[in-house]
Structure formats: C-alpha cells, structure tokens
N, C-alpha and C positions, 0 to 999 in steps of 0.2 A: 414694492415701496420705493423703487428707485427714483420715481418722480416726486415723491413726498418730501416736503421740506420739514422733516422732523429734526429739530435741533437738540443739542445737548441740554440746553436750557429747558426745553419742553420735557425731555426725559427726566431731568432732575426734579422738575415740578411734579411730574407724575409720581416719582418715588416719594416725594414729600407728602403727597396726598395719600399714597398707599401706606406710608408709615403711620398715618392718622386713621388707618383702617378703612379708607375710602377705596375699596377694591371692588371692581365690577363683578368678578367671578373668581372663585377659588377652584382651580381645575384639578387639584389634588397633587400629592407627592412633590410639593415645593414649587408648583407652577400656578401663577395667578394671571388674570387678564385685566387690563385697564384700558379704558377708552381715552383717546386724546383728541381734542378738538383741532381741526384744521381751518385755516382761513376761509371764511364764507360757508363752512359746513358744520361748524360746531362739533361737539363730541359725538352726537348721534350719528352723523354721517362721515365722521373723520376716520382716524386710524385706530387700530387695536394693537396693543403691545402685549407680549407674553413675557413674563419676568420670572426668573428662578429666584426664590427668596426663602429665608428663614423667618421672615416678617419681623426681623430685628435690625441687625446691622449689615445684612448681606442682601443686595438687590442686583441681579444680573439681567440685563436686557438680552433675551435669547431669540426673539422672533417678532416680526411686525407685519401688519398688512392693512390695507385700506378696506373699509367696509364695502365699497363698491367693487372690490376685486374678488372677495370671497366672504362667505358668511362666517366661517370658523375654520378650525384646523380639523383634519381627519383624525380618527382614533389612532392610527399608526403614527401619525406625526406627533400627536400628543404624547404617546408612549416614548418616542425618541426624545422629545423635549424634557420629559420627566427623568429620563436617564441622564441627560445632560445636566439637569438641575441637581441630581444627586451627586454627580461628579464635581460640579462647581462648589456646591455647599459643603462637600467633604474636605476641600482644600484648607490648609492652615494658612496663616498670615504670610509665612515665608514663601509658600508655593504661589500665593496670589501675587506677591511682590515680584517673584521671578517671571510669572506669566506676563505681568505688565512690562517688565524690562525687556523680555524677548518679543513683545508685540502681539502675543496670542490673546491677551486681554487688554482692553483700554479702559482706564478709569476716567469717568466724566464728572462725577459729583464729588469733587474734592474742593473744599473751601479755599485751598491754596492755589487752585488752577482756574483758568478762564473757563466759563461755562457757556460759550456762545454756540 
C-alpha cells in the first residue's frame, strides 16, 4: 500500500462507518475488515483495511492492502493480527497515552487535531 493515497481523513471516515456497524467482515478476535474507495476505483476495487476494535471506543488500524495486490490475508497473518489486536485492546488509557508520546502509536481521529 505504499503507493496508495490513504489519508487520515479516509481512515477516520471508515471508523465512523464501522462505529455505525457498517463493517464488511468480522474476522474474529477483535479484527474487522473494511473496504475503502480509492479515486477512480470505488470501494469494490479499492483498499482493504484491517482494524483491531472493541466496536466501541477503540479502533486501531493494523494492516491494509489494495484489492489488486492480494485477495485477503493468510491464516497465519490473521492469527498474528488477532494477537496484536488482543494486545492493543488490553491497554489502558495511560498505556495508550504513553505509546502515543513515544511514537509507537499515532492517534489520527482526534477532534482536536488535523485529520488530513
């Protein structure tokens, strides 16, 4: 997805849709898949994002790919992403704040920050 112009704004819009239960696939253990439209290709031929979530107030972008690059993730990749989801979702507010401060996580859907 290095060439894909996936913006913070697009990711935040995807989260807003998922918060309204517009999820394309629940892959289990806190991982969901969402299609994102790309210029000239729409959602069907666009990008796929995998998100670790509690389907409430926690949404972590963990992986993305273009539909023309691959059809889906392999079983072993999904297992690894589910492990990552469990670790992220187990963090408390203080741990998340520290991860943002040290740069290991980046917050993008914060109403007080620019979302371009």
